[in-house]
N, C-alpha and C positions, 0 to 999 in steps of 0.2 A: 659726300659726307653720309648719305643714307646707306651706302654699302659698308662704311666703317662702322655704323651704329649697329647694323645686322651682324656684322662679323663679331663686334664686341659681346652682343647678347648671346651669340652661339658660344662664344669662349667661355663666358661666365657660367653658362649652363652645364659645361662640361666637369666631370670630376677632376680635381687637382692631381697631377702626376707626382711621383715621388722622386724629387731631384737630390735626394740624400746621398752622399757619396758611398759608394761600396768599394771596398778594396779591390785592387787589380787581381788578386789572386783569386778571390770569391768570384769575381765576373768571369774570368778565364775559366774557372772549373765549371761554370754554366754554359760556356760557349757551345759545347757539345750539343746540348738540349736546343739552343737557339737555331743551329744548324739543321737539326732533324725535323723542326716544324714545317720547313719547306726547303726543298734541296737547293743547292747552290745553282745548279744546272737548270732548274726550273725557273728560279729567279732570273736567270740569264737569258730566259727566251720568251718569257711571258709578256702579254701586252703591257704597255706602259701607260698606266692611268694617272699616276702621282709622281712628282719629284720633289726632291729636297736638297738643300746646299749646306754644307758645314764649312764655314771659315775657321780655321785653327791659326792662332797667332797672338802671342803676348803683344806684338807690336800693333796690331789693330786695336785691342783692348786698351792699350796704353796712349793711343792717340798719335803714335809715331807715324803709322801708315794707314792712309785712307784706302778702305777696302773698295774696290770696283769689280770685284770678281763676281760678288753676288748679284750686283746690278747686271753684268754681262749675262750671267746664267739666266736672270729672269727674262731678259729679252730673248735670249736663245729658246728658252722654253715656250715663251708666248709665241714666238715665230713659228714653231712646230705644233701648237696647239697641245701642249704637254703641261698640264696644270702643276705649277710650282706651288706646293703647298707650305713649304718651310724653309725659312733661312735661320741659321743659327751662328753666332760667333763665340768660339770658346778659347781658353788659354792652351798653351804648350804645356798640359798637364794630362799625365798618362791616364788617370782614373776618368777624367772628363771625356777624354777622346773615346776610351772605351765604352763608357756608358752611351755616350751620343751616337756612335756607329752602330752599336747593336740596336738601339731603339729605333734609328732610323732605317736600318736595313729591314726590320720587321715591319715598319709602318708604311714605307714608301717603295715605289717599284723601281725608280732610278735615283740614286744617290750619289752626289759629287761631293769630295772634299778638296779643299784648297790650302796649301801651306804645309810646312813641316817636313819637307823630305829633301832637304840640302845636306851638305856634308859635315855640318857642326853638331856640337853636343846638344843644342836645343832643338834640332830637328828630329823629332820622336814620333812623327806620324806612322812610319811603317811598323816601328816595333810595337807600338800601342795597339794598332789595328790587328797586327799578328796575334797578340795577346787576346783581343776581344773576341777572336774566332778559333782560338786553339791552334793556331799555324806556327811554323817557323820561319826565321828569315834565310832565304837562300840566295845566292848570287845567281842572277838571270843570264845565262851564258850569251844569248843574243844581244841583250841590252849592253852587255859588257863589250861585245865586239863592236857594236854601233858607237858606244862611247868613245872607244879607242879610235875609230875610224872618223868620227864626225866632230868630235870636241876638239878645241883648239886650247893649247896651254895659255894660262894667263900670263900678262907681261912680266908679272913678279916671279914667275916660274920657268924661265928661258930653259932650264936643264932638266925639267921634268922628264921622266921616262916610266912607261908602264911596265918596263921589265925590271925595275928596282923596287924592293919592298921598302918603301919609305912611308913616313906619316902622312904626307900629301897624298899618296897613292891610297893609303887604307882610308883617308877621309873621303875621297872620290868614290870609292868602292860602296860607301854607305848608300850612295844614291841609286845603286842597282841590286842591293840586297832587299828583295822583295817578300812579302808574306805569300808564300805558295802552298798550294794543296796538291800534294804529289798523286793524290788518288783521282784528280781530275785533269783534263786536257790543258796543257799549259797555254795552248793559243786562245783559249777562252779567259784565261786569267790575265794575259798580258798583251796589250794593244799597242801598236806602233801606228798612229794615225797619219803620220807624215814620214816619207822616205828620207827627208833631209833633216829630221831631228831624231837624235838618240834617245830623247826622253821617252820613257814607256808611261802608259796608263794602266796601272794595276787594277784589275777588277776582282774585288775580294767578296766572297759569300754570294757571288753571282750579280750582285747589284750595286755595291760600294765601289766607285771609281775614284782613285787617288790621283789628283793632279797638282801641280807645283803653285805655289803662291804668286810667282811672277807674273803680272798681267797678260804681258805678251805672249808667254807660253801657255797659260791657262786658256786664252782665247783661241789660239791656234789649235791646240789639242781638242778643246771642247768642240770646235767647229769640224774637226778632222773625224769626230766621232759620229757625225750626223749620218752618214750612209749606213752605219750599223744600227742606228736608232729608229730611223724613219720607218722600216718595215714592221717595227713592233707597236707603232703608234695606234690608237683606236681609229684614227684616220691616217691610213698608211700613205696616202698622197702628202701628208705633212702640210696641208694648205694653212694649218694654224688657227688661231683665234683672232677675230677681227675687232678692232675697236674705232669707233666713230666719235670724234670730238665736235662738240657744239659750244660755241662761245655765247655767252649771255651777259647783258648789262645788268641783270636783275640780281638782287640779293638772295642768298639761299633761302632765307626764310619766306621769301615771296614766292619761290617755285617749289618749295618743299611739298605742299598739298598736291599739286599735279604730279610731281615726280614719285610720290608715294603711291598714288593710284596707278602710274604707268609702271612702276616697278612690280607691283602685284599682278598686273595684267599681263607683263611680258615674261615673268619668271618661268611660267610653264614651258615656254619656248626656249628656254636655256639663256635668255638675255639678262644680263646684269646692268642695272642703271646706277650711275655714280654721279655725285655732285662734289666739286672740289673748290674751294675759295682760293683765290689768288691774292694774298695780302699784299696791300699797296698797289694794286692794279684796279682798273675800272671794270673789268670784265671778269667773270668766274667761268668755269668749265663744267659742262655736262657731258657724261661719256655713256655710250652704249657698247656693251661688250657681248660677243657671242660668236658662234661658228657659222650661223646661217646668214650669209651675205645678203641674199636677197631679202630676208625678212627684216634685217637692220635697215637696208636701204629704205624699205617701205615705211619705217618709223621716222625718217629724218624730217620731212616735210612738217609732220604733226609736232615733233618736238620743238623745231625752230618757231613755228607759231605760238606755241604755249609758254615758250620761255623767253620770247622776243629775241631770239637769238640767230646764229648763222653757223654754218659748218665750217670748220677750219681744218687744216691738214696737220699743223703743228701748233701746239698750244702757245698763245702769245703771239701769232703771227699778225692778228688784227691790232695788236698794241701798236706795232709799227705804223700800220695803216693810219691809226687815230692820230699818231704823233705827226705824221707827214701832213695830214688834213689839217691839224691845228696851226701848223706852220705856214700854210698857204693864205 
């Protein structure tokens, strides 16, 4: 709770961004200026200090589909020690996509988008991102060859042929028509994380990585990018950020004074103290989050004593123990 209050205070102190829609034409005309502020090649190689995730899909906003990709991205970044600073969910709307990817590309080192790259009319992510950065959609030949080799015809298309110019073939081709900058090395713009998958990861403007919305594919492709990302982390060994959980029977209001003092004391060491209520449960959770494992460990005994708590591996594991004890 303390961490949420401090985040809210910082958020309210910031000037409000302008989210007014701008026409796609106006945004595209300004794309050249965006790209010159920092070259795509520089964005593609600099140290990654911040990350952002953009979920694109009417089906998410409409409640039809539950987004799990942003949660997976959060765990992925946490495990690598890559601070995930923003998650947004937007509609399949060209203007919204253009505004969001340009802003995120400017503000964050590593950006991932999810969704909107299928074969149907409402899959507009590729074309929208192309407009955002003044690029053209072009068939990526290697992706095309991989698609022909590795994809299997749908049961409803037993007679499908890559050699015939049919509506079905045209629809499939949409998935490998990528926003490409012909002045740059194509290998830096299109990544194939797995040899057994034809699905490419297009890297636009050096730091915007376009992934599919299907969770199974999103997760595999994101994990497959890890070897490319690890050398660019502030901690190249990719040890990640550590989180220690301490379960306490005390109310948040009871431990708040101590946690406030602790948070101020350990913040200079890069440690964040969190307090989280667990509604309907007898125990709440205190967290210690940071990179210095030894320093985090040195705090455990003190925190356990001051919140009358005990360290747990998974939140709620002592709920089971209490239930067992009560039944004995």
